[in-house]
N, CA, C, O and the ligand as a Tripos MOL2 file, in Angstrom:
@<TRIPOS>MOLECULE
protein
  245   243    62     0     0
PROTEIN
NO_CHARGES

@<TRIPOS>ATOM
      1 N         129.6110  178.0030    8.4760 N.3       1 MET1
      2 CA        128.1850  177.8100    8.5210 C.3       1 MET1
      3 C         127.4640  179.1280    8.8240 C.2       1 MET1
      4 O         127.7940  179.8030    9.7990 O.2       1 MET1
      5 N         126.5290  179.4800    8.0330 N.am      2 THR2
      6 CA        125.8290  180.7650    8.2690 C.3       2 THR2
      7 C         124.6540  180.5510    9.3000 C.2       2 THR2
      8 O         124.0740  179.4690    9.3870 O.2       2 THR2
      9 N         124.3550  181.5910   10.0370 N.am      3 PRO3
     10 CA        123.3860  181.5150   11.0950 C.3       3 PRO3
     11 C         122.0110  180.9280   10.6800 C.2       3 PRO3
     12 O         121.3590  180.2750   11.4940 O.2       3 PRO3
     13 N         121.5900  181.1430    9.4920 N.am      4 ASP4
     14 CA        120.3080  180.7370    9.0430 C.3       4 ASP4
     15 C         120.2350  179.2860    8.5270 C.2       4 ASP4
     16 O         119.2030  178.8090    8.0560 O.2       4 ASP4
     17 N         121.3440  178.6470    8.6390 N.am      5 LYS5
     18 CA        121.3420  177.1620    8.2960 C.3       5 LYS5
     19 C         120.9170  176.2530    9.4440 C.2       5 LYS5
     20 O         121.3750  176.4800   10.5640 O.2       5 LYS5
     21 N         120.1330  175.3140    9.2600 N.am      6 ARG6
     22 CA        119.7050  174.4670   10.3070 C.3       6 ARG6
     23 C         120.2070  173.0600   10.0910 C.2       6 ARG6
     24 O         120.0970  172.5870    8.9600 O.2       6 ARG6
     25 N         120.7230  172.3750   11.0150 N.am      7 PRO7
     26 CA        121.2280  170.9950   10.7900 C.3       7 PRO7
     27 C         120.0200  170.0230   10.6080 C.2       7 PRO7
     28 O         119.0430  170.1090   11.3520 O.2       7 PRO7
     29 N         120.0960  169.1190    9.6300 N.am      8 LEU8
     30 CA        119.0970  168.1760    9.4360 C.3       8 LEU8
     31 C         119.6850  166.8000    9.9130 C.2       8 LEU8
     32 O         120.6540  166.2710    9.3680 O.2       8 LEU8
     33 N         118.9980  166.2660   10.9930 N.am      9 THR9
     34 CA        119.5070  165.0220   11.5110 C.3       9 THR9
     35 C         118.9560  163.8420   10.7820 C.2       9 THR9
     36 O         117.7500  163.7660   10.5490 O.2       9 THR9
     37 N         119.8390  162.8820   10.4000 N.am     10 VAL10
     38 CA        119.3760  161.6620    9.7470 C.3      10 VAL10
     39 C         119.8300  160.4880   10.6740 C.2      10 VAL10
     40 O         120.7520  160.5760   11.4850 O.2      10 VAL10
     41 N         119.0630  159.3750   10.4520 N.am     11 GLY11
     42 CA        119.3770  158.1900   11.3000 C.3      11 GLY11
     43 C         119.4610  156.9390   10.4380 C.2      11 GLY11
     44 O         118.7800  156.8380    9.4180 O.2      11 GLY11
     45 N         120.2900  155.9900   10.8430 N.am     12 CYS12
     46 CA        120.4860  154.7590   10.1180 C.3      12 CYS12
     47 C         119.4880  153.6700   10.7950 C.2      12 CYS12
     48 O         119.4740  153.4530   12.0070 O.2      12 CYS12
     49 N         118.7490  153.0860    9.9560 N.am     13 VAL13
     50 CA        117.7430  151.9940   10.4430 C.3      13 VAL13
     51 C         118.5030  150.7650   10.7700 C.2      13 VAL13
     52 O         118.0430  149.9430   11.5620 O.2      13 VAL13
     53 N         119.7190  150.6020   10.1550 N.am     14 ALA14
     54 CA        120.4460  149.3680   10.2960 C.3      14 ALA14
     55 C         121.0850  149.2480   11.6600 C.2      14 ALA14
     56 O         121.0910  148.1630   12.2410 O.2      14 ALA14
     57 N         121.6540  150.3930   12.2160 N.am     15 CYS15
     58 CA        122.4060  150.3260   13.4790 C.3      15 CYS15
     59 C         121.8970  151.3540   14.4490 C.2      15 CYS15
     60 O         122.3200  151.3240   15.6050 O.2      15 CYS15
     61 N         121.0050  152.2840   14.0680 N.am     16 GLY16
     62 CA        120.4490  153.2380   14.9790 C.3      16 GLY16
     63 C         121.2740  154.4370   15.1650 C.2      16 GLY16
     64 O         120.8960  155.3050   15.9510 O.2      16 GLY16
     65 N         122.4070  154.5640   14.4880 N.am     17 HIS17
     66 CA        123.2840  155.7620   14.6770 C.3      17 HIS17
     67 C         122.5600  156.9860   14.0060 C.2      17 HIS17
     68 O         121.9240  156.8780   12.9580 O.2      17 HIS17
     69 N         122.7120  158.1390   14.6910 N.am     18 GLU18
     70 CA        122.1310  159.3870   14.2050 C.3      18 GLU18
     71 C         123.2620  160.4270   14.0170 C.2      18 GLU18
     72 O         124.1590  160.5140   14.8550 O.2      18 GLU18
     73 N         123.2220  161.2050   12.9360 N.am     19 TRP19
     74 CA        124.2480  162.2350   12.7220 C.3      19 TRP19
     75 C         123.6100  163.2830   11.9200 C.2      19 TRP19
     76 O         122.5080  163.1160   11.3980 O.2      19 TRP19
     77 N         124.3470  164.4480   11.8100 N.am     20 THR20
     78 CA        123.8680  165.5210   10.9820 C.3      20 THR20
     79 C         124.2580  165.2720    9.5290 C.2      20 THR20
     80 O         125.4220  165.3210    9.1330 O.2      20 THR20
     81 N         123.1790  164.9950    8.7460 N.am     21 GLY21
     82 CA        123.3890  164.5980    7.3580 C.3      21 GLY21
     83 C         123.6940  165.7050    6.4320 C.2      21 GLY21
     84 O         124.5140  165.5610    5.5250 O.2      21 GLY21
     85 N         123.0510  166.8130    6.6380 N.am     22 LEU22
     86 CA        123.1950  168.0850    5.8910 C.3      22 LEU22
     87 C         122.6010  169.2330    6.5460 C.2      22 LEU22
     88 O         121.9740  169.0860    7.5950 O.2      22 LEU22
     89 N         122.7660  170.4510    5.9620 N.am     23 TYR23
     90 CA        122.1660  171.6110    6.5390 C.3      23 TYR23
     91 C         121.1800  172.2730    5.6070 C.2      23 TYR23
     92 O         121.3880  172.3180    4.3940 O.2      23 TYR23
     93 N         120.0900  172.7960    6.1820 N.am     24 LEU24
     94 CA        119.0250  173.3470    5.4560 C.3      24 LEU24
     95 C         118.9970  174.8600    5.7370 C.2      24 LEU24
     96 O         119.3960  175.2720    6.8260 O.2      24 LEU24
     97 N         118.5370  175.7050    4.7880 N.am     25 PRO25
     98 CA        118.0610  175.3460    3.4970 C.3      25 PRO25
     99 C         119.1000  174.9880    2.5480 C.2      25 PRO25
    100 O         120.1850  175.5690    2.5700 O.2      25 PRO25
    101 N         118.8200  174.0180    1.6710 N.am     26 MET26
    102 CA        119.7730  173.6620    0.5330 C.3      26 MET26
    103 C         118.9040  173.3940   -0.6490 C.2      26 MET26
    104 O         117.7460  172.9890   -0.5490 O.2      26 MET26
    105 N         119.5290  173.6430   -1.7970 N.am     27 ASN27
    106 CA        118.8040  173.3810   -3.0510 C.3      27 ASN27
    107 C         118.2910  171.9170   -3.0420 C.2      27 ASN27
    108 O         119.0490  170.9730   -2.8210 O.2      27 ASN27
    109 N         116.9380  171.7720   -3.2980 N.am     28 ILE28
    110 CA        116.2870  170.4480   -3.0860 C.3      28 ILE28
    111 C         116.9310  169.3730   -3.9380 C.2      28 ILE28
    112 O         117.0390  168.2480   -3.4490 O.2      28 ILE28
    113 N         117.3520  169.5980   -5.1130 N.am     29 SER29
    114 CA        117.9510  168.5900   -5.9910 C.3      29 SER29
    115 C         119.3030  168.1880   -5.4500 C.2      29 SER29
    116 O         119.6760  167.0150   -5.4840 O.2      29 SER29
    117 N         120.0860  169.2340   -4.9170 N.am     30 LEU30
    118 CA        121.3310  168.9240   -4.3270 C.3      30 LEU30
    119 C         121.1400  168.1270   -3.0120 C.2      30 LEU30
    120 O         121.9280  167.2220   -2.7340 O.2      30 LEU30
    121 N         120.1570  168.4330   -2.2390 N.am     31 ALA31
    122 CA        119.8320  167.8030   -1.0030 C.3      31 ALA31
    123 C         119.4920  166.3030   -1.2870 C.2      31 ALA31
    124 O         119.9810  165.3960   -0.6130 O.2      31 ALA31
    125 N         118.6660  166.1040   -2.2760 N.am     32 ALA32
    126 CA        118.2800  164.7620   -2.6930 C.3      32 ALA32
    127 C         119.4980  163.9640   -3.1390 C.2      32 ALA32
    128 O         119.6110  162.7800   -2.8230 O.2      32 ALA32
    129 N         120.4340  164.6180   -3.8890 N.am     33 ARG33
    130 CA        121.5820  163.9390   -4.3440 C.3      33 ARG33
    131 C         122.5190  163.5380   -3.1720 C.2      33 ARG33
    132 O         123.1500  162.4810   -3.1530 O.2      33 ARG33
    133 N         122.5510  164.4980   -2.1810 N.am     34 ALA34
    134 CA        123.3430  164.2150   -1.0220 C.3      34 ALA34
    135 C         122.8050  163.0130   -0.2190 C.2      34 ALA34
    136 O         123.5700  162.1820    0.2700 O.2      34 ALA34
    137 N         121.5260  162.9500   -0.1050 N.am     35 MET35
    138 CA        120.8740  161.9030    0.5850 C.3      35 MET35
    139 C         121.1280  160.5270   -0.1170 C.2      35 MET35
    140 O         121.3630  159.5100    0.5360 O.2      35 MET35
    141 N         121.0660  160.5520   -1.5190 N.am     36 GLN36
    142 CA        121.1670  159.3220   -2.2660 C.3      36 GLN36
    143 C         122.5280  158.7350   -2.1510 C.2      36 GLN36
    144 O         122.7010  157.5160   -2.1650 O.2      36 GLN36
    145 N         123.5820  159.6720   -2.0260 N.am     37 THR37
    146 CA        124.9100  159.1710   -2.0180 C.3      37 THR37
    147 C         125.4380  159.0280   -0.5900 C.2      37 THR37
    148 O         126.6290  158.7750   -0.4120 O.2      37 THR37
    149 N         124.5800  159.1840    0.4490 N.am     38 MET38
    150 CA        124.9530  159.1340    1.8500 C.3      38 MET38
    151 C         125.1700  157.7340    2.2190 C.2      38 MET38
    152 O         124.4910  156.8380    1.7170 O.2      38 MET38
    153 N         126.1570  157.4990    3.1370 N.am     39 HIS39
    154 CA        126.3440  156.2260    3.7430 C.3      39 HIS39
    155 C         126.5250  156.4250    5.2450 C.2      39 HIS39
    156 O         127.0660  157.4410    5.6810 O.2      39 HIS39
    157 N         126.0590  155.4290    6.0530 N.am     40 CYS40
    158 CA        126.2370  155.5310    7.4390 C.3      40 CYS40
    159 C         127.6810  155.5290    7.8240 C.2      40 CYS40
    160 O         128.4180  154.6480    7.3810 O.2      40 CYS40
    161 N         128.1500  156.5020    8.6550 N.am     41 PRO41
    162 CA        129.5100  156.5590    9.0870 C.3      41 PRO41
    163 C         129.8320  155.4750   10.0780 C.2      41 PRO41
    164 O         131.0040  155.1880   10.3210 O.2      41 PRO41
    165 N         128.8160  154.8630   10.6610 N.am     42 MET42
    166 CA        129.0680  153.9080   11.7430 C.3      42 MET42
    167 C         129.1250  152.4900   11.2030 C.2      42 MET42
    168 O         130.0300  151.7360   11.5620 O.2      42 MET42
    169 N         128.1690  152.1010   10.3380 N.am     43 CYS43
    170 CA        128.1100  150.7550    9.8330 C.3      43 CYS43
    171 C         128.2530  150.6000    8.3240 C.2      43 CYS43
    172 O         128.3700  149.4900    7.8040 O.2      43 CYS43
    173 N         128.2420  151.7540    7.6220 N.am     44 GLY44
    174 CA        128.4260  151.7790    6.1560 C.3      44 GLY44
    175 C         127.1960  151.4820    5.4060 C.2      44 GLY44
    176 O         127.2440  151.2830    4.1920 O.2      44 GLY44
    177 N         126.1340  151.4440    6.0480 N.am     45 ALA45
    178 CA        124.7810  151.1270    5.3140 C.3      45 ALA45
    179 C         124.5890  152.1450    4.2280 C.2      45 ALA45
    180 O         125.0050  153.2970    4.3610 O.2      45 ALA45
    181 N         123.9580  151.7270    3.1500 N.am     46 SER46
    182 CA        123.6610  152.6750    1.9880 C.3      46 SER46
    183 C         122.5020  153.6020    2.2910 C.2      46 SER46
    184 O         121.8830  153.4940    3.3490 O.2      46 SER46
    185 N         122.2140  154.4700    1.4220 N.am     47 SER47
    186 CA        121.2000  155.4890    1.6140 C.3      47 SER47
    187 C         119.7800  154.8650    1.7860 C.2      47 SER47
    188 O         118.8710  155.4900    2.3310 O.2      47 SER47
    189 N         119.6410  153.6620    1.3170 N.am     48 SER48
    190 CA        118.2640  153.0060    1.5130 C.3      48 SER48
    191 C         117.9960  152.7700    2.9620 C.2      48 SER48
    192 O         116.8310  152.6260    3.3340 O.2      48 SER48
    193 N         119.0120  152.7170    3.8290 N.am     49 ASP49
    194 CA        118.8040  152.4580    5.2250 C.3      49 ASP49
    195 C         118.8450  153.7300    6.0500 C.2      49 ASP49
    196 O         118.7940  153.6730    7.2780 O.2      49 ASP49
    197 N         118.9380  154.9000    5.3800 N.am     50 ILE50
    198 CA        119.0450  156.1620    6.1040 C.3      50 ILE50
    199 C         117.7450  156.9330    5.9970 C.2      50 ILE50
    200 O         117.2280  157.1550    4.9020 O.2      50 ILE50
    201 N         117.2400  157.3230    7.1040 N.am     51 ARG51
    202 CA        116.0160  158.1110    7.2610 C.3      51 ARG51
    203 C         116.1850  159.4620    7.8390 C.2      51 ARG51
    204 O         117.0160  159.6390    8.7300 O.2      51 ARG51
    205 N         115.4270  160.4570    7.3750 N.am     52 ILE52
    206 CA        115.4900  161.7670    8.0180 C.3      52 ILE52
    207 C         114.7200  161.6760    9.3610 C.2      52 ILE52
    208 O         113.5900  161.1910    9.4150 O.2      52 ILE52
    209 N         115.3570  162.1460   10.4110 N.am     53 ARG53
    210 CA        114.7900  162.0760   11.7240 C.3      53 ARG53
    211 C         113.8320  163.1950   11.9700 C.2      53 ARG53
    212 O         114.0390  164.2900   11.4460 O.2      53 ARG53
    213 N         112.7810  162.9820   12.7500 N.am     54 ALA54
    214 CA        111.8330  164.0050   13.0750 C.3      54 ALA54
    215 C         112.5100  165.0790   13.8780 C.2      54 ALA54
    216 O         113.5310  164.8270   14.5200 O.2      54 ALA54
    217 N         111.9690  166.2530   13.8550 N.am     55 GLU55
    218 CA        112.4870  167.3680   14.5830 C.3      55 GLU55
    219 C         112.3450  167.0240   16.0750 C.2      55 GLU55
    220 O         111.4860  166.2470   16.4920 O.2      55 GLU55
    221 N         113.2700  167.6710   16.8720 N.am     56 LYS56
    222 CA        113.2330  167.4730   18.3030 C.3      56 LYS56
    223 C         111.7940  167.9740   18.7880 C.2      56 LYS56
    224 O         111.2790  168.9940   18.3300 O.2      56 LYS56
    225 N         111.2380  167.2290   19.6810 N.am     57 GLY57
    226 CA        109.8530  167.5630   20.1990 C.3      57 GLY57
    227 C         108.7560  167.1040   19.3090 C.2      57 GLY57
    228 O         107.5820  167.3750   19.5620 O.2      57 GLY57
    229 N         109.1120  166.4270   18.2900 N.am     58 ASP58
    230 CA        108.0360  165.8360   17.4130 C.3      58 ASP58
    231 C         108.2290  164.4070   17.2910 C.2      58 ASP58
    232 O         108.4850  163.9050   16.1960 O.2      58 ASP58
    233 N         108.1120  163.6600   18.4450 N.am     59 ASP59
    234 CA        108.3930  162.2060   18.5050 C.3      59 ASP59
    235 C         107.2150  161.4370   18.1340 C.2      59 ASP59
    236 O         107.2770  160.2140   18.2570 O.2      59 ASP59
    237 N         106.1190  161.9960   17.6850 N.am     60 ALA60
    238 CA        104.8880  161.2300   17.3270 C.3      60 ALA60
    239 C         105.1520  160.1970   16.2450 C.2      60 ALA60
    240 O         104.5590  159.1180   16.2310 O.2      60 ALA60
    241 N         106.1130  160.5740   15.2820 N.am     61 ALA61
    242 CA        106.4270  159.7230   14.2120 C.3      61 ALA61
    243 C         107.2570  158.5380   14.6970 C.2      61 ALA61
    244 O         107.6310  157.6780   13.9000 O.2      61 ALA61
    245 ZN        124.4110  152.4810   10.4230 Zn       62 ZN62
@<TRIPOS>BOND
     1     1     2 1
     2     2     3 1
     3     3     4 2
     4     3     5 am
     5     5     6 1
     6     6     7 1
     7     7     8 2
     8     7     9 am
     9     9    10 1
    10    10    11 1
    11    11    12 2
    12    11    13 am
    13    13    14 1
    14    14    15 1
    15    15    16 2
    16    15    17 am
    17    17    18 1
    18    18    19 1
    19    19    20 2
    20    19    21 am
    21    21    22 1
    22    22    23 1
    23    23    24 2
    24    23    25 am
    25    25    26 1
    26    26    27 1
    27    27    28 2
    28    27    29 am
    29    29    30 1
    30    30    31 1
    31    31    32 2
    32    31    33 am
    33    33    34 1
    34    34    35 1
    35    35    36 2
    36    35    37 am
    37    37    38 1
    38    38    39 1
    39    39    40 2
    40    39    41 am
    41    41    42 1
    42    42    43 1
    43    43    44 2
    44    43    45 am
    45    45    46 1
    46    46    47 1
    47    47    48 2
    48    47    49 am
    49    49    50 1
    50    50    51 1
    51    51    52 2
    52    51    53 am
    53    53    54 1
    54    54    55 1
    55    55    56 2
    56    55    57 am
    57    57    58 1
    58    58    59 1
    59    59    60 2
    60    59    61 am
    61    61    62 1
    62    62    63 1
    63    63    64 2
    64    63    65 am
    65    65    66 1
    66    66    67 1
    67    67    68 2
    68    67    69 am
    69    69    70 1
    70    70    71 1
    71    71    72 2
    72    71    73 am
    73    73    74 1
    74    74    75 1
    75    75    76 2
    76    75    77 am
    77    77    78 1
    78    78    79 1
    79    79    80 2
    80    79    81 am
    81    81    82 1
    82    82    83 1
    83    83    84 2
    84    83    85 am
    85    85    86 1
    86    86    87 1
    87    87    88 2
    88    87    89 am
    89    89    90 1
    90    90    91 1
    91    91    92 2
    92    91    93 am
    93    93    94 1
    94    94    95 1
    95    95    96 2
    96    95    97 am
    97    97    98 1
    98    98    99 1
    99    99   100 2
   100    99   101 am
   101   101   102 1
   102   102   103 1
   103   103   104 2
   104   103   105 am
   105   105   106 1
   106   106   107 1
   107   107   108 2
   108   107   109 am
   109   109   110 1
   110   110   111 1
   111   111   112 2
   112   111   113 am
   113   113   114 1
   114   114   115 1
   115   115   116 2
   116   115   117 am
   117   117   118 1
   118   118   119 1
   119   119   120 2
   120   119   121 am
   121   121   122 1
   122   122   123 1
   123   123   124 2
   124   123   125 am
   125   125   126 1
   126   126   127 1
   127   127   128 2
   128   127   129 am
   129   129   130 1
   130   130   131 1
   131   131   132 2
   132   131   133 am
   133   133   134 1
   134   134   135 1
   135   135   136 2
   136   135   137 am
   137   137   138 1
   138   138   139 1
   139   139   140 2
   140   139   141 am
   141   141   142 1
   142   142   143 1
   143   143   144 2
   144   143   145 am
   145   145   146 1
   146   146   147 1
   147   147   148 2
   148   147   149 am
   149   149   150 1
   150   150   151 1
   151   151   152 2
   152   151   153 am
   153   153   154 1
   154   154   155 1
   155   155   156 2
   156   155   157 am
   157   157   158 1
   158   158   159 1
   159   159   160 2
   160   159   161 am
   161   161   162 1
   162   162   163 1
   163   163   164 2
   164   163   165 am
   165   165   166 1
   166   166   167 1
   167   167   168 2
   168   167   169 am
   169   169   170 1
   170   170   171 1
   171   171   172 2
   172   171   173 am
   173   173   174 1
   174   174   175 1
   175   175   176 2
   176   175   177 am
   177   177   178 1
   178   178   179 1
   179   179   180 2
   180   179   181 am
   181   181   182 1
   182   182   183 1
   183   183   184 2
   184   183   185 am
   185   185   186 1
   186   186   187 1
   187   187   188 2
   188   187   189 am
   189   189   190 1
   190   190   191 1
   191   191   192 2
   192   191   193 am
   193   193   194 1
   194   194   195 1
   195   195   196 2
   196   195   197 am
   197   197   198 1
   198   198   199 1
   199   199   200 2
   200   199   201 am
   201   201   202 1
   202   202   203 1
   203   203   204 2
   204   203   205 am
   205   205   206 1
   206   206   207 1
   207   207   208 2
   208   207   209 am
   209   209   210 1
   210   210   211 1
   211   211   212 2
   212   211   213 am
   213   213   214 1
   214   214   215 1
   215   215   216 2
   216   215   217 am
   217   217   218 1
   218   218   219 1
   219   219   220 2
   220   219   221 am
   221   221   222 1
   222   222   223 1
   223   223   224 2
   224   223   225 am
   225   225   226 1
   226   226   227 1
   227   227   228 2
   228   227   229 am
   229   229   230 1
   230   230   231 1
   231   231   232 2
   232   231   233 am
   233   233   234 1
   234   234   235 1
   235   235   236 2
   236   235   237 am
   237   237   238 1
   238   238   239 1
   239   239   240 2
   240   239   241 am
   241   241   242 1
   242   242   243 1
   243   243   244 2
@<TRIPOS>SUBSTRUCTURE
     1 MET1         2 RESIDUE 1 A MET
     2 THR2         6 RESIDUE 1 A THR
     3 PRO3        10 RESIDUE 1 A PRO
     4 ASP4        14 RESIDUE 1 A ASP
     5 LYS5        18 RESIDUE 1 A LYS
     6 ARG6        22 RESIDUE 1 A ARG
     7 PRO7        26 RESIDUE 1 A PRO
     8 LEU8        30 RESIDUE 1 A LEU
     9 THR9        34 RESIDUE 1 A THR
    10 VAL10       38 RESIDUE 1 A VAL
    11 GLY11       42 RESIDUE 1 A GLY
    12 CYS12       46 RESIDUE 1 A CYS
    13 VAL13       50 RESIDUE 1 A VAL
    14 ALA14       54 RESIDUE 1 A ALA
    15 CYS15       58 RESIDUE 1 A CYS
    16 GLY16       62 RESIDUE 1 A GLY
    17 HIS17       66 RESIDUE 1 A HIS
    18 GLU18       70 RESIDUE 1 A GLU
    19 TRP19       74 RESIDUE 1 A TRP
    20 THR20       78 RESIDUE 1 A THR
    21 GLY21       82 RESIDUE 1 A GLY
    22 LEU22       86 RESIDUE 1 A LEU
    23 TYR23       90 RESIDUE 1 A TYR
    24 LEU24       94 RESIDUE 1 A LEU
    25 PRO25       98 RESIDUE 1 A PRO
    26 MET26      102 RESIDUE 1 A MET
    27 ASN27      106 RESIDUE 1 A ASN
    28 ILE28      110 RESIDUE 1 A ILE
    29 SER29      114 RESIDUE 1 A SER
    30 LEU30      118 RESIDUE 1 A LEU
    31 ALA31      122 RESIDUE 1 A ALA
    32 ALA32      126 RESIDUE 1 A ALA
    33 ARG33      130 RESIDUE 1 A ARG
    34 ALA34      134 RESIDUE 1 A ALA
    35 MET35      138 RESIDUE 1 A MET
    36 GLN36      142 RESIDUE 1 A GLN
    37 THR37      146 RESIDUE 1 A THR
    38 MET38      150 RESIDUE 1 A MET
    39 HIS39      154 RESIDUE 1 A HIS
    40 CYS40      158 RESIDUE 1 A CYS
    41 PRO41      162 RESIDUE 1 A PRO
    42 MET42      166 RESIDUE 1 A MET
    43 CYS43      170 RESIDUE 1 A CYS
    44 GLY44      174 RESIDUE 1 A GLY
    45 ALA45      178 RESIDUE 1 A ALA
    46 SER46      182 RESIDUE 1 A SER
    47 SER47      186 RESIDUE 1 A SER
    48 SER48      190 RESIDUE 1 A SER
    49 ASP49      194 RESIDUE 1 A ASP
    50 ILE50      198 RESIDUE 1 A ILE
    51 ARG51      202 RESIDUE 1 A ARG
    52 ILE52      206 RESIDUE 1 A ILE
    53 ARG53      210 RESIDUE 1 A ARG
    54 ALA54      214 RESIDUE 1 A ALA
    55 GLU55      218 RESIDUE 1 A GLU
    56 LYS56      222 RESIDUE 1 A LYS
    57 GLY57      226 RESIDUE 1 A GLY
    58 ASP58      230 RESIDUE 1 A ASP
    59 ASP59      234 RESIDUE 1 A ASP
    60 ALA60      238 RESIDUE 1 A ALA
    61 ALA61      242 RESIDUE 1 A ALA
    62 ZN62       245 GROUP 0 **** ****
């Protein structure tokens, strides 16, 4: 992992599990593809139940 990469935390709305889904910056089409094929490692929920989590300190959402 290069120093300029930042982890993007994603969360599962089905079970509440959060994990690092991918690292940014990443090619946007590749990032979208990664999100679409992502499954929750905790409960196996499909990408439709996975949301990108807000940055730390930005809990307004
Ligand atoms: Zn889950």
